[in-house]
Legacy VTK file of the C-alpha trace (Angstrom):
# vtk DataFile Version 3.0
C-alpha trace
ASCII
DATASET POLYDATA
POINTS 237 float
34.860 126.173 182.496
37.553 125.763 185.207
37.475 122.064 184.901
38.157 122.227 181.330
41.241 124.588 181.593
42.408 122.077 184.386
42.031 119.237 181.954
44.008 121.197 179.190
46.440 122.104 181.043
47.193 118.458 182.617
47.039 117.090 178.842
49.134 119.691 177.550
51.730 119.306 180.503
51.632 115.095 179.826
52.488 116.147 176.216
55.365 118.706 177.447
57.170 115.884 179.188
56.863 113.298 176.888
58.028 115.941 174.317
61.048 116.411 176.567
61.384 112.538 177.268
61.749 112.181 173.356
63.926 114.892 172.728
66.160 113.560 175.601
66.435 110.244 174.063
67.236 111.585 170.745
69.875 113.532 172.323
71.305 110.998 174.386
70.737 108.030 171.672
74.444 107.018 170.926
75.282 107.109 175.100
71.906 104.778 175.607
73.243 102.310 173.269
76.850 102.298 174.632
75.614 101.938 178.143
73.523 99.363 177.586
76.481 97.424 175.440
78.794 97.960 177.558
76.488 96.750 180.499
75.673 93.784 178.992
79.428 92.667 177.858
80.237 93.346 181.502
77.326 91.190 182.658
78.337 88.074 180.304
82.014 88.438 180.868
83.619 85.389 181.243
85.168 86.092 184.207
81.350 85.766 185.649
80.971 82.039 184.319
82.116 78.587 185.744
83.545 76.335 183.451
79.909 74.052 184.618
77.741 77.160 182.799
79.963 77.124 179.834
80.002 73.068 179.394
76.275 73.211 179.377
75.356 76.377 177.101
78.098 74.268 174.863
75.013 72.159 174.484
72.289 74.470 173.511
70.785 75.513 170.575
71.462 78.744 168.531
71.187 80.646 164.996
74.201 80.539 163.146
72.713 82.662 159.820
75.194 85.728 159.338
73.160 87.248 156.544
69.926 87.557 159.159
72.134 89.774 161.658
71.120 93.343 161.864
73.373 96.600 162.113
74.149 97.684 165.432
71.623 100.561 166.365
70.536 101.776 169.108
66.454 99.681 167.952
68.172 96.859 167.626
69.739 97.199 171.454
66.838 98.038 172.948
65.039 95.524 171.301
67.558 92.992 172.444
67.580 94.839 176.298
63.549 94.192 176.178
63.700 90.344 175.304
65.308 89.689 178.213
66.756 86.536 176.332
69.421 84.530 178.127
72.543 83.880 176.107
74.811 81.040 176.102
78.666 81.991 177.036
80.937 79.520 176.014
84.001 81.453 176.404
86.347 85.009 176.384
88.376 86.689 173.712
90.941 89.106 174.956
93.398 91.173 173.268
95.437 93.073 175.626
96.926 95.504 172.746
93.879 96.994 172.070
91.724 96.292 175.054
89.330 94.118 173.611
87.687 91.838 176.587
84.906 90.693 175.549
82.371 87.343 176.222
81.852 84.684 173.283
78.369 83.511 172.696
77.236 80.394 170.736
75.672 81.085 167.529
75.214 84.089 165.429
72.476 85.710 166.890
71.865 89.675 166.692
72.025 89.762 170.543
75.464 87.956 170.572
76.780 90.449 167.906
75.549 93.132 170.074
77.082 92.298 173.429
80.129 90.231 172.610
81.289 88.002 169.697
79.311 85.041 168.114
80.723 82.170 166.784
80.663 81.078 162.845
80.232 77.261 162.946
77.936 75.141 165.337
81.082 72.487 165.703
84.208 74.910 166.191
86.473 74.413 169.004
89.170 76.446 170.683
92.451 75.360 169.710
91.304 73.590 166.439
90.900 74.117 163.073
89.920 77.687 162.295
88.225 79.165 165.143
85.911 82.001 163.591
84.348 84.765 165.749
82.322 88.110 164.534
81.178 90.721 166.119
79.745 94.388 165.476
81.607 97.649 164.332
80.481 100.518 166.484
80.995 104.790 166.235
83.053 104.410 169.603
86.584 103.182 168.487
86.740 100.859 172.086
83.418 99.246 171.560
82.984 95.225 170.432
85.120 94.599 167.587
86.087 98.126 166.977
89.256 97.780 167.901
90.367 94.975 165.381
91.461 98.166 163.180
94.364 98.909 165.469
95.473 95.321 165.856
99.036 94.752 164.532
101.031 91.660 163.429
102.328 90.067 166.340
99.841 91.017 168.897
98.761 88.301 171.266
95.044 87.275 171.067
93.965 85.183 174.000
90.685 82.722 174.179
89.375 80.785 176.649
86.935 78.128 177.491
88.018 78.363 181.622
89.524 75.014 181.346
92.213 76.193 178.838
94.022 79.828 178.037
94.624 79.317 174.040
97.649 82.020 173.072
97.564 82.907 169.307
99.651 85.307 167.721
98.571 87.936 165.124
99.661 87.251 161.538
96.981 88.765 159.411
95.158 92.083 159.587
93.131 92.785 155.550
90.168 94.536 154.664
87.930 92.515 152.243
85.127 92.546 150.262
81.970 90.692 152.419
82.277 88.016 149.567
85.787 87.005 150.249
85.624 83.842 152.655
88.420 82.199 151.979
89.921 83.299 155.097
87.468 80.776 157.198
89.220 78.003 155.439
90.464 75.052 157.335
94.148 74.357 156.576
95.306 71.099 157.414
98.753 72.286 159.051
97.729 74.882 160.761
95.682 76.239 163.952
93.926 79.783 163.720
91.552 81.754 164.606
89.542 84.494 162.272
88.324 87.949 163.514
85.235 89.780 161.667
84.182 93.091 161.823
82.637 95.495 159.515
85.234 98.076 158.053
82.505 100.815 158.509
79.738 101.255 160.233
77.431 100.609 156.816
79.669 97.199 156.284
80.873 98.287 152.824
83.926 95.989 153.476
85.124 93.733 156.294
88.093 93.467 158.607
89.712 90.361 159.201
92.235 89.463 161.796
94.066 86.282 161.516
95.813 84.590 164.408
98.187 81.261 164.588
98.002 79.141 167.728
101.429 79.118 169.778
100.485 77.752 173.131
97.495 76.152 175.311
97.902 76.641 179.053
95.584 75.212 181.743
93.247 77.848 182.909
94.428 77.126 186.495
98.043 78.328 185.630
97.242 81.279 183.515
100.426 84.037 183.696
99.621 86.863 185.325
99.115 88.548 181.638
96.732 85.964 180.811
94.348 86.604 183.725
94.475 90.455 183.578
93.538 90.339 179.863
90.034 88.677 180.978
89.832 90.648 184.471
89.970 87.569 186.530
91.704 86.406 189.842
94.740 84.178 189.033
94.256 80.524 189.800
90.741 80.960 190.710
89.452 79.071 187.973
LINES 1 238
237 0 1 2 3 4 5 6 7 8 9 10 11 12 13 14 15 16 17 18 19 20 21 22 23 24 25 26 27 28 29 30 31 32 33 34 35 36 37 38 39 40 41 42 43 44 45 46 47 48 49 50 51 52 53 54 55 56 57 58 59 60 61 62 63 64 65 66 67 68 69 70 71 72 73 74 75 76 77 78 79 80 81 82 83 84 85 86 87 88 89 90 91 92 93 94 95 96 97 98 99 100 101 102 103 104 105 106 107 108 109 110 111 112 113 114 115 116 117 118 119 120 121 122 123 124 125 126 127 128 129 130 131 132 133 134 135 136 137 138 139 140 141 142 143 144 145 146 147 148 149 150 151 152 153 154 155 156 157 158 159 160 161 162 163 164 165 166 167 168 169 170 171 172 173 174 175 176 177 178 179 180 181 182 183 184 185 186 187 188 189 190 191 192 193 194 195 196 197 198 199 200 201 202 203 204 205 206 207 208 209 210 211 212 213 214 215 216 217 218 219 220 221 222 223 224 225 226 227 228 229 230 231 232 233 234 235 236
Protein backbone atom coordinates (compact mmCIF):
# COMPACT_ATOMS: atom_id res chain seq x y z
CA UNK A 1 0.00 0.00 0.00
CA UNK A 2 2.81 2.37 0.92
CA UNK A 3 4.56 1.55 -2.37
CA UNK A 4 1.42 2.34 -4.36
CA UNK A 5 0.99 5.63 -2.51
CA UNK A 6 4.64 6.50 -3.10
CA UNK A 7 4.32 5.72 -6.83
CA UNK A 8 1.13 7.78 -7.06
CA UNK A 9 2.84 10.73 -5.40
CA UNK A 10 5.80 10.39 -7.77
CA UNK A 11 3.51 10.40 -10.83
CA UNK A 12 1.57 13.33 -9.42
CA UNK A 13 4.79 15.27 -8.89
CA UNK A 14 5.91 14.61 -12.47
CA UNK A 15 2.52 15.74 -13.73
CA UNK A 16 2.68 18.93 -11.66
CA UNK A 17 6.21 19.69 -12.91
CA UNK A 18 5.10 19.18 -16.53
CA UNK A 19 2.08 21.35 -15.90
CA UNK A 20 4.33 24.05 -14.48
CA UNK A 21 6.68 23.86 -17.46
CA UNK A 22 3.79 24.10 -19.92
CA UNK A 23 2.28 26.97 -17.97
CA UNK A 24 5.56 28.89 -17.93
CA UNK A 25 6.02 28.26 -21.65
CA UNK A 26 2.56 29.69 -22.33
CA UNK A 27 3.16 32.71 -20.09
CA UNK A 28 6.58 33.47 -21.55
CA UNK A 29 5.68 32.43 -25.10
CA UNK A 30 6.58 35.74 -26.76
CA UNK A 31 9.65 36.29 -24.57
CA UNK A 32 11.08 32.92 -25.66
CA UNK A 33 10.37 33.65 -29.32
CA UNK A 34 11.88 37.14 -29.16
CA UNK A 35 14.98 35.89 -27.36
CA UNK A 36 15.65 33.29 -30.06
CA UNK A 37 15.10 35.81 -32.87
CA UNK A 38 17.55 38.28 -31.29
CA UNK A 39 20.05 35.57 -30.36
CA UNK A 40 20.22 34.16 -33.87
CA UNK A 41 20.24 37.59 -35.49
CA UNK A 42 23.28 38.50 -33.39
CA UNK A 43 24.91 35.13 -34.07
CA UNK A 44 24.63 35.62 -37.84
CA UNK A 45 25.50 39.35 -37.77
CA UNK A 46 27.68 40.43 -40.68
CA UNK A 47 30.25 41.73 -38.19
CA UNK A 48 30.92 38.06 -37.33
CA UNK A 49 31.35 36.91 -40.94
CA UNK A 50 34.41 37.10 -43.18
CA UNK A 51 34.50 38.21 -46.80
CA UNK A 52 35.58 34.69 -47.79
CA UNK A 53 32.59 33.13 -46.03
CA UNK A 54 30.25 35.47 -47.87
CA UNK A 55 31.79 34.54 -51.21
CA UNK A 56 31.37 30.83 -50.41
CA UNK A 57 27.78 31.35 -49.25
CA UNK A 58 26.90 33.09 -52.51
CA UNK A 59 27.41 29.75 -54.27
CA UNK A 60 25.10 27.77 -51.98
CA UNK A 61 21.67 26.56 -53.06
CA UNK A 62 18.72 28.34 -51.47
CA UNK A 63 14.90 28.38 -51.83
CA UNK A 64 13.16 31.42 -53.34
CA UNK A 65 9.48 30.55 -52.84
CA UNK A 66 7.86 33.50 -51.06
CA UNK A 67 4.50 31.66 -50.86
CA UNK A 68 6.09 28.91 -48.77
CA UNK A 69 7.16 31.31 -46.01
CA UNK A 70 5.30 30.78 -42.71
CA UNK A 71 4.21 33.42 -40.17
CA UNK A 72 6.67 34.21 -37.36
CA UNK A 73 4.99 32.08 -34.70
CA UNK A 74 6.69 30.64 -31.63
CA UNK A 75 6.27 27.19 -33.15
CA UNK A 76 8.06 28.29 -36.33
CA UNK A 77 10.93 29.85 -34.34
CA UNK A 78 11.35 26.74 -32.17
CA UNK A 79 11.25 24.47 -35.23
CA UNK A 80 13.91 26.61 -36.91
CA UNK A 81 16.04 26.48 -33.77
CA UNK A 82 15.79 22.71 -33.48
CA UNK A 83 16.63 22.19 -37.16
CA UNK A 84 20.14 23.49 -36.41
CA UNK A 85 20.47 24.52 -40.05
CA UNK A 86 23.43 26.71 -40.98
CA UNK A 87 22.17 29.65 -43.02
CA UNK A 88 24.19 31.29 -45.83
CA UNK A 89 24.99 34.87 -44.76
CA UNK A 90 25.79 36.99 -47.83
CA UNK A 91 25.81 40.45 -46.27
CA UNK A 92 24.12 42.84 -43.91
CA UNK A 93 21.54 45.64 -43.93
CA UNK A 94 21.51 48.59 -41.55
CA UNK A 95 19.17 51.57 -41.24
CA UNK A 96 20.58 53.66 -38.39
CA UNK A 97 17.56 55.98 -38.17
CA UNK A 98 15.34 53.09 -36.98
CA UNK A 99 18.10 50.88 -35.51
CA UNK A 100 17.84 48.06 -38.02
CA UNK A 101 20.99 45.92 -38.22
CA UNK A 102 20.31 42.48 -39.67
CA UNK A 103 22.16 39.75 -41.54
CA UNK A 104 21.21 39.16 -45.17
CA UNK A 105 20.72 35.52 -46.12
CA UNK A 106 20.63 34.03 -49.58
CA UNK A 107 17.09 32.96 -50.39
CA UNK A 108 13.68 33.07 -48.73
CA UNK A 109 13.71 30.18 -46.28
CA UNK A 110 11.55 30.42 -43.14
CA UNK A 111 14.70 30.57 -41.04
CA UNK A 112 16.13 33.43 -43.09
CA UNK A 113 13.10 35.66 -42.53
CA UNK A 114 12.98 34.76 -38.83
CA UNK A 115 16.59 35.75 -38.14
CA UNK A 116 17.27 38.49 -40.68
CA UNK A 117 16.43 39.46 -44.26
CA UNK A 118 16.18 37.14 -47.25
CA UNK A 119 16.92 37.89 -50.89
CA UNK A 120 14.10 37.74 -53.43
CA UNK A 121 16.00 36.69 -56.54
CA UNK A 122 18.95 34.28 -57.05
CA UNK A 123 20.97 36.58 -59.31
CA UNK A 124 20.45 39.97 -57.67
CA UNK A 125 23.55 41.97 -56.75
CA UNK A 126 24.08 44.83 -54.32
CA UNK A 127 24.47 48.16 -56.06
CA UNK A 128 22.81 46.89 -59.24
CA UNK A 129 19.26 46.77 -60.55
CA UNK A 130 16.61 46.51 -57.85
CA UNK A 131 17.96 44.64 -54.82
CA UNK A 132 14.94 43.10 -53.06
CA UNK A 133 14.88 41.99 -49.40
CA UNK A 134 12.09 40.63 -47.22
CA UNK A 135 11.77 39.94 -43.51
CA UNK A 136 9.04 39.29 -40.98
CA UNK A 137 7.02 41.75 -38.98
CA UNK A 138 6.93 41.13 -35.20
CA UNK A 139 4.78 42.31 -32.30
CA UNK A 140 7.84 44.07 -30.86
CA UNK A 141 8.53 47.39 -32.60
CA UNK A 142 12.31 46.86 -32.84
CA UNK A 143 12.47 43.31 -34.23
CA UNK A 144 13.33 42.29 -37.81
CA UNK A 145 11.70 44.61 -40.41
CA UNK A 146 9.01 45.92 -38.05
CA UNK A 147 10.88 49.29 -37.73
CA UNK A 148 10.26 49.94 -41.44
CA UNK A 149 7.00 51.44 -40.17
CA UNK A 150 9.03 54.41 -38.90
CA UNK A 151 11.41 54.95 -41.83
CA UNK A 152 11.21 58.41 -43.41
CA UNK A 153 12.15 59.65 -46.84
CA UNK A 154 15.80 60.67 -46.83
CA UNK A 155 16.88 58.04 -44.26
CA UNK A 156 20.07 56.20 -45.20
CA UNK A 157 19.98 52.47 -45.92
CA UNK A 158 23.32 50.65 -45.85
CA UNK A 159 24.03 47.29 -47.46
CA UNK A 160 27.37 45.50 -47.26
CA UNK A 161 28.89 42.37 -48.75
CA UNK A 162 32.14 43.00 -46.83
CA UNK A 163 33.76 44.16 -50.07
CA UNK A 164 31.82 47.41 -50.33
CA UNK A 165 29.26 49.37 -48.38
CA UNK A 166 26.38 50.56 -50.55
CA UNK A 167 24.56 53.69 -49.40
CA UNK A 168 20.97 54.22 -50.47
CA UNK A 169 18.71 57.18 -49.75
CA UNK A 170 15.09 56.34 -48.89
CA UNK A 171 12.77 57.68 -51.59
CA UNK A 172 9.51 55.86 -50.91
CA UNK A 173 7.48 54.22 -48.15
CA UNK A 174 4.07 52.86 -49.06
CA UNK A 175 1.50 50.31 -47.83
CA UNK A 176 0.21 48.08 -50.62
CA UNK A 177 -1.75 44.93 -51.31
CA UNK A 178 0.31 41.70 -51.54
CA UNK A 179 -0.50 41.48 -55.25
CA UNK A 180 1.22 44.80 -56.05
CA UNK A 181 4.63 43.65 -57.25
CA UNK A 182 5.52 46.57 -59.53
CA UNK A 183 7.92 47.90 -56.88
CA UNK A 184 10.25 44.99 -57.63
CA UNK A 185 10.59 45.96 -61.28
CA UNK A 186 14.09 46.82 -62.45
CA UNK A 187 14.18 50.33 -63.91
CA UNK A 188 16.95 50.90 -66.47
CA UNK A 189 17.88 54.36 -65.16
CA UNK A 190 17.89 53.55 -61.43
CA UNK A 191 19.81 51.41 -58.94
CA UNK A 192 17.50 50.66 -56.05
CA UNK A 193 16.93 48.63 -52.92
CA UNK A 194 13.40 47.44 -52.08
CA UNK A 195 12.51 46.26 -48.57
CA UNK A 196 9.32 44.33 -47.88
CA UNK A 197 7.50 43.30 -44.70
CA UNK A 198 3.91 42.68 -43.64
CA UNK A 199 1.82 45.72 -42.81
CA UNK A 200 0.18 43.76 -39.98
CA UNK A 201 0.92 40.54 -38.12
CA UNK A 202 -1.72 38.69 -40.14
CA UNK A 203 -0.20 39.96 -43.41
CA UNK A 204 -3.22 41.70 -44.96
CA UNK A 205 -1.02 44.36 -46.55
CA UNK A 206 2.67 44.92 -47.23
CA UNK A 207 4.95 47.81 -46.32
CA UNK A 208 7.38 48.71 -49.08
CA UNK A 209 10.44 50.89 -48.48
CA UNK A 210 12.60 51.85 -51.44
CA UNK A 211 15.91 53.64 -51.70
CA UNK A 212 18.15 54.81 -54.51
CA UNK A 213 21.90 54.23 -54.59
CA UNK A 214 23.95 57.32 -53.77
CA UNK A 215 27.42 55.92 -53.04
CA UNK A 216 29.61 52.82 -53.06
CA UNK A 217 32.38 52.81 -50.46
CA UNK A 218 35.13 50.18 -50.20
CA UNK A 219 34.69 48.37 -46.88
CA UNK A 220 38.20 49.24 -45.74
CA UNK A 221 37.35 52.93 -46.17
CA UNK A 222 34.07 52.83 -44.27
CA UNK A 223 33.15 55.99 -42.41
CA UNK A 224 32.52 55.89 -38.68
CA UNK A 225 28.71 56.01 -39.13
CA UNK A 226 28.88 53.08 -41.56
CA UNK A 227 30.98 50.98 -39.19
CA UNK A 228 28.77 51.82 -36.23
CA UNK A 229 25.65 50.94 -38.21
CA UNK A 230 26.89 47.33 -38.52
CA UNK A 231 28.61 47.27 -35.08
CA UNK A 232 31.96 46.81 -36.79
CA UNK A 233 35.37 48.13 -35.86
CA UNK A 234 36.66 50.60 -38.40
CA UNK A 235 39.15 49.42 -41.00
CA UNK A 236 39.36 45.84 -39.78
CA UNK A 237 37.54 44.15 -42.67
